[in-house]
C-alpha positions in Angstrom: 181.5 -20.2 -6.1 180.3 -20.6 -2.5 178.3 -18.1 -0.5 178.1 -18.4 3.2 175.4 -16.5 5.1 176.9 -14.9 8.3 174.0 -12.9 9.6 170.5 -11.6 9.0 169.2 -15.2 8.7 167.3 -17.7 10.7 164.7 -15.1 11.6 167.3 -12.5 12.5 167.0 -9.1 10.9 170.3 -7.6 11.9 174.0 -8.6 11.4 173.9 -8.7 7.6 177.0 -10.4 6.2 177.8 -12.8 3.3 181.1 -14.4 2.5 181.7 -15.1 -1.2 184.5 -17.6 -2.1 185.5 -17.8 -5.7 188.7 -17.9 -7.7 190.6 -18.5 -4.4 189.3 -15.2 -3.3 187.2 -14.2 -0.2 184.8 -11.3 -0.6 182.5 -10.0 2.1 179.2 -8.3 1.3 178.4 -6.2 4.4 179.7 -7.0 7.8 176.9 -5.8 10.1 176.4 -5.7 13.8 173.6 -7.7 15.5 171.2 -5.3 17.4 168.2 -5.5 19.5 168.0 -8.1 22.3 170.9 -9.2 24.5 170.8 -12.6 22.7 171.3 -10.9 19.3 174.1 -8.7 20.6 176.0 -11.6 22.0 176.5 -12.7 18.3 178.8 -9.8 17.7 181.9 -11.8 17.3 184.2 -12.4 14.3 182.1 -14.2 11.7 182.6 -18.0 12.1 185.2 -19.4 9.6 186.4 -15.9 8.5 190.0 -15.0 9.0 190.2 -11.2 8.6 193.7 -11.2 7.0 192.5 -13.5 4.2 189.5 -11.4 3.1 190.3 -9.7 -0.2 187.7 -7.0 -0.1 184.5 -5.9 1.7 181.6 -4.5 -0.3 179.1 -2.4 1.6 175.4 -1.9 0.5 174.9 1.1 2.8 176.1 2.8 6.1 173.7 1.5 8.7 175.2 -0.3 11.7 173.5 -3.6 11.0 175.4 -3.7 7.7 178.7 -2.1 8.7 179.1 -2.6 12.4 181.6 -5.5 12.3 184.0 -3.9 9.8 186.2 -2.2 12.4 186.3 -5.4 14.4 187.7 -7.2 11.3 190.3 -4.4 11.0 191.2 -4.8 14.7 192.0 -8.5 14.0 194.0 -8.0 10.8 191.8 -7.0 7.8 193.7 -4.5 5.6 192.2 -4.9 2.1 189.9 -2.5 0.1 186.4 -1.5 1.3 184.2 -0.7 -1.7 181.1 1.5 -1.3 179.6 4.8 -2.6 181.2 8.0 -1.3 178.1 8.7 0.7 178.1 5.3 2.4 181.8 5.7 3.3 181.1 9.1 4.8 178.0 8.1 6.7 179.5 4.8 8.0 182.4 6.8 9.5 179.9 8.9 11.5 177.9 5.8 12.6 180.9 3.7 13.5 182.8 6.4 15.3 179.7 6.8 17.5 179.4 3.1 17.9 183.0 2.8 19.0 182.7 5.6 21.6 179.6 4.0 23.0 181.3 0.6 23.3 184.3 2.1 25.1 182.0 4.0 27.5 179.9 0.9 28.1 183.1 -1.2 28.8 184.3 1.4 31.3 181.0 1.5 33.2 180.8 -2.3 33.2 184.3 -2.8 34.4 183.8 -0.3 37.3 180.9 -2.4 38.5 182.5 -5.8 38.1 186.2 -5.4 39.0 185.5 -5.7 42.7 183.9 -9.2 42.1 187.1 -10.3 40.4 185.3 -10.9 37.1 187.3 -10.5 33.8 187.1 -7.1 32.2 184.9 -6.4 29.3 186.6 -5.3 26.1 184.9 -3.2 23.4 184.5 -4.8 20.0 186.7 -2.0 18.6 187.6 1.6 19.2 187.7 4.8 17.2 191.2 4.1 15.8 189.9 1.0 14.0 187.2 3.1 12.5 189.7 5.7 11.4 191.7 3.0 9.5 188.6 2.5 7.2 189.4 5.8 5.5 192.7 4.4 4.2 191.0 1.3 2.9 188.1 3.0 1.3 187.6 2.6 -2.5 184.6 4.9 -3.6 182.4 3.5 -6.3 179.8 5.2 -8.5 176.3 3.8 -9.1 175.9 1.8 -12.4 179.6 1.4 -12.9 181.3 -2.0 -12.8 184.5 -2.3 -10.8 186.9 -5.2 -10.3 186.9 -6.3 -6.6 188.9 -9.5 -7.0 190.5 -11.7 -9.7 187.6 -12.5 -12.2 185.1 -10.8 -9.9 183.3 -7.5 -10.7 180.7 -5.6 -8.8 178.1 -3.0 -9.7 176.0 -0.9 -7.4 172.5 0.5 -8.3 170.2 2.8 -6.3 168.5 1.1 -3.4 166.4 4.1 -2.2 166.9 3.2 1.5 169.2 6.0 2.6 171.7 8.4 1.1 174.3 6.4 -0.8 172.6 3.0 -0.4 172.9 0.4 -3.2 172.0 -3.0 -4.3 175.0 -5.0 -5.5 175.4 -7.2 -8.6 178.4 -9.5 -8.5 179.7 -11.2 -11.7 182.1 -14.0 -11.3 184.1 -15.6 -14.1 185.3 -19.0 -12.9 186.3 -22.2 -14.7 185.2 -20.8 -18.0 181.7 -19.9 -16.7 180.1 -16.7 -15.7 177.7 -16.4 -12.8 175.8 -13.4 -11.5 174.6 -13.0 -7.9 172.5 -10.0 -6.7 172.2 -8.7 -3.2 169.2 -6.4 -2.7 170.7 -4.8 0.5 168.0 -2.8 2.3 165.4 -1.5 -0.2 163.5 1.7 0.4 159.8 2.3 -0.5 159.3 3.7 -4.0 157.5 6.7 -2.6 160.0 8.1 -0.1 160.9 11.7 0.5 164.3 13.1 -0.4 165.7 9.9 -2.0 165.4 8.7 -5.5 163.5 5.3 -5.9 165.3 2.0 -6.2 166.6 0.8 -9.6 166.4 -2.8 -11.0 168.7 -5.5 -12.0 167.7 -7.5 -15.1 169.3 -10.9 -14.8 170.9 -13.1 -12.1 171.6 -16.8 -11.3 171.0 -16.2 -7.6 169.3 -13.4 -5.6 169.6 -12.6 -1.9 166.5 -10.6 -1.1 165.7 -8.7 2.1 162.3 -9.3 3.8 162.0 -7.0 6.7 158.4 -6.2 5.7 157.9 -9.2 3.5 154.4 -10.0 4.9 152.7 -6.6 4.5 152.6 -3.2 2.9 153.0 -0.1 4.9 150.1 2.3 5.3 150.1 4.7 2.4 152.7 7.5 2.7 150.0 10.2 2.2 147.8 8.8 5.0 150.8 8.4 7.3 151.8 12.1 6.7 148.2 13.2 7.5 148.2 11.2 10.7 151.7 12.6 11.6 150.4 16.2 11.0 147.3 15.5 13.2 149.4 14.1 16.0 151.7 17.1 15.9 148.8 19.5 15.9 147.2 17.8 18.9 150.4 17.6 20.8 151.1 21.3 20.1 147.7 22.3 21.3 148.2 20.5 24.6 151.7 22.0 24.8 153.2 18.5 25.2 156.6 17.2 24.4 156.9 15.0 21.3 159.7 12.4 21.6 160.9 10.7 18.4 163.3 7.8 18.9 165.0 8.2 15.6 167.8 6.7 13.6 170.4 9.5 13.3 170.9 8.9 9.6 167.9 8.8 7.3 164.9 9.0 9.7 166.0 12.1 11.5 166.4 14.0 8.2 163.1 12.6 7.0 161.1 13.9 10.0 162.8 17.3 10.0 162.1 17.5 6.2 158.4 17.1 6.9 158.4 19.5 9.9 160.0 22.2 7.7 157.4 21.5 5.1 154.6 21.9 7.6 156.0 25.1 9.0 156.6 26.6 5.6 153.1 25.8 4.3 151.5 27.2 7.5 150.0 23.8 8.4 151.5 23.9 11.8 152.4 26.9 13.9 156.2 26.7 14.3 157.7 25.5 17.6 161.2 24.3 18.6 162.4 21.0 17.0 165.6 19.8 18.8 167.9 17.5 17.1 169.5 15.8 20.1 172.1 13.7 18.4 175.7 14.6 17.5 175.7 11.9 14.9 172.5 13.2 13.2 173.9 16.7 13.2 177.1 15.4 11.4 174.9 13.4 9.0 173.0 16.6 8.1 176.4 18.0 6.8 176.7 15.0 4.5 173.2 15.4 3.2 173.9 19.2 2.7 177.0 18.4 0.7 175.1 15.9 -1.5 171.9 17.9 -2.1 172.3 17.4 -5.8 171.6 13.6 -5.3 168.2 14.3 -3.5 164.9 14.0 -5.4 163.0 16.7 -7.3 160.5 17.3 -4.4 163.4 18.3 -2.2 164.8 20.5 -5.0 161.4 22.2 -5.3 161.2 23.0 -1.6 164.7 24.3 -1.7 163.8 26.6 -4.5 160.9 27.9 -2.3 163.4 28.7 0.4 162.4 26.0 2.9 166.0 24.8 3.0 168.4 25.7 4.6 166.4 25.2 7.8 165.3 28.2 9.9 167.6 28.2 13.0 164.9 29.8 15.1 163.0 26.5 15.2 165.4 23.8 14.2 167.9 23.6 17.0 170.9 21.2 17.2 171.8 19.8 20.6 175.3 18.5 20.3 176.6 18.4 23.8 175.6 16.4 26.9 174.9 19.6 28.7 172.5 20.9 26.0 170.7 17.5 26.0 170.2 17.6 29.8 168.9 21.2 29.5 166.0 19.8 27.4 164.6 18.3 30.6 163.6 21.8 31.6 162.1 22.9 28.3 158.3 23.2 28.2 156.2 22.1 25.3 155.2 22.3 22.6 158.5 21.0 21.3 159.8 18.0 19.5 163.0 16.1 20.5 164.6 13.7 18.0 167.2 11.5 19.7 168.8 8.1 19.1 168.8 5.2 19.3 166.0 4.4 16.9 165.1 1.1 18.7 165.3 2.8 22.1 168.2 0.4 23.0 170.6 3.1 24.0 171.5 6.7 23.5 169.9 10.0 24.6 166.3 8.9 23.9 166.4 6.7 27.0 166.9 9.7 29.2 164.0 11.6 27.6 161.7 8.6 27.8 162.7 8.0 31.5 161.7 11.6 32.3 158.6 11.8 30.2 156.8 8.4 29.8 154.7 9.1 32.9 153.3 12.3 31.4 150.0 11.8 29.7 150.6 15.0 27.6 153.8 13.5 26.1 153.6 11.9 22.7 156.1 9.2 21.6 156.3 8.7 17.9 157.7 5.3 16.7 158.8 5.8 13.1 160.9 2.8 12.3 161.4 -0.9 12.7 161.7 -2.1 16.3 163.6 -5.4 16.7 162.3 -8.2 19.0 163.4 -7.6 22.6 164.1 -3.9 22.2 162.4 -1.2 24.4 160.9 0.3 21.3 159.2 -3.0 20.5 157.7 -3.1 24.0 156.3 0.4 23.5 154.9 -0.5 20.1 153.2 -3.5 21.8 151.6 -1.1 24.3 153.3 -2.3 27.5 152.0 -0.6 30.6 155.3 -0.7 32.3 158.9 -0.7 31.0 162.3 -0.8 32.6 164.8 2.0 31.9 168.2 2.1 33.6 167.0 -0.6 35.9 164.0 1.4 37.1 160.3 0.5 36.3 158.5 3.3 34.5 154.7 3.5 34.1 153.7 4.4 30.5 151.1 7.1 30.5 152.4 8.9 27.4 150.6 8.4 24.2 152.6 6.0 21.9 152.0 6.3 18.2 153.4 3.9 15.6 153.8 5.4 12.1 154.9 2.4 10.0 154.4 4.3 6.8 157.5 6.3 7.6 159.6 3.2 7.3 162.7 3.4 5.1 162.2 -0.3 4.3 160.2 -1.4 1.3 156.9 -3.2 2.0 155.8 -6.4 0.3 154.6 -4.9 -2.9 157.8 -2.8 -3.4 159.9 -5.9 -2.7 158.0 -7.8 -5.3 158.4 -4.8 -7.7 162.2 -4.9 -7.2 162.3 -8.7 -7.8 160.0 -8.7 -10.8 162.7 -7.7 -13.3 164.8 -10.6 -12.1 162.0 -13.2 -12.0 162.2 -13.8 -15.7 165.7 -15.2 -15.4 164.3 -17.9 -12.9 167.1 -17.3 -10.4 167.7 -19.2 -7.2 166.1 -17.0 -4.5 167.4 -16.7 -0.9 165.2 -14.8 1.5 167.1 -13.1 4.4 167.0 -10.0 6.6 163.5 -10.8 8.0 161.7 -12.4 11.0 160.3 -15.9 10.2 156.8 -14.7 9.5 157.7 -11.9 7.0 160.3 -14.0 5.1 158.0 -17.0 4.8 155.2 -14.8 3.6 157.4 -13.3 0.9 158.7 -16.7 -0.1 155.2 -18.0 -0.5 154.2 -15.1 -2.6 157.2 -15.6 -4.9 156.3 -19.3 -5.2 152.7 -18.5 -6.1 153.5 -15.8 -8.6 156.7 -17.0 -10.2 156.7 -20.8 -9.5 160.1 -20.4 -7.8 161.0 -22.0 -4.5 162.9 -19.5 -2.3 165.2 -20.8 0.4 165.2 -19.5 4.0 168.7 -19.9 5.3 170.1 -20.3 8.8 173.2 -18.4 9.9 176.2 -20.4 8.7 174.4 -22.0 5.8 176.4 -22.3 2.6 175.1 -22.0 -1.0 177.0 -23.2 -4.0 176.8 -22.1 -7.7 
């Protein structure tokens, strides 16, 4: 068995993809899009050495774009085999990828309008909505903790990863040449203490483990402390009648923030004010969450019993159209606007930031990972000036970073997940992290378990 790392390696956090070759079969685990800087996004091509028509199956850990974003491109160039994932991942990835396809087509049209006069070759989107639609026909839903055959002599089992609705870690068992080998992919892991979602589960044995390391060098601030800080920021902003802008991933983080705002309002901690969900994708995702409420944790169920959910439409207001989004420019505070993209590298949040960054009464809440080169990263790093739509903007707004809201496990939780596998002394491959975090996690595993993790580059091949 050979495993080729096709993304989220060499210090890169996005573009997660692994090619498993065994029993004359090619299996992809994730096929994510590179995101963040222009240099990263230029890597969004067909994975090197992968012929789409020869891939026997794709296994998805979860629906986020950096794990699913190249699937429609593979379909565009000939992939027509099964796609295995949980029902929720299949539903949410449709929402995410349809939005991605529309944005790519729109970007290509704008680019080509500017460039055609210069005689430059036209830009082509990576894929369009029809390629995303084909995924429905290829979808093979799986249930957590149940083993399924994904290829000759190859079985896969998903367990809860606690990162987003439907997310899973994947255990792959390969019987080849009379031997059995087990490889585990953590996927993205969520913190053990995380609202709405159940905590991650554990695998017990493996010959090789691919472990994410997004926050491999540190733990997040405690969730309780983060929630107190969040409440205080909201209270101050409301008292000054300012706008609160939240660059938010449409699926996962948007639901998390609104969950807490509903909790604050219901408990009388904050006097209610309008919370606008300015994201068609997030609005659609709420429907998926609503349809799968039975999968959410006991704390959510308790709030539901108290009548906090469904949300009060007087204060929680969807903004689905471009016209309703533009109308928010004229809304006075206090109010909260949640809009994508979460790294401020596109989407409606750019328009709100462009209009409001110069306002000292505006508060910008950064509630998720910001990749190197992104506008969100510059705001986190307290840049005095940023460029939006080619125009320089002075940053007078108050920028807050609430790392404790991250949907990624911190170092202690990563070690907790790995602890049950450590007894088997597997080969460990650290991916999905910048160089500092993945090296720190590797060093800690070496000190605690006397194992020597490997830190791969994109294109590196491992053999079992």
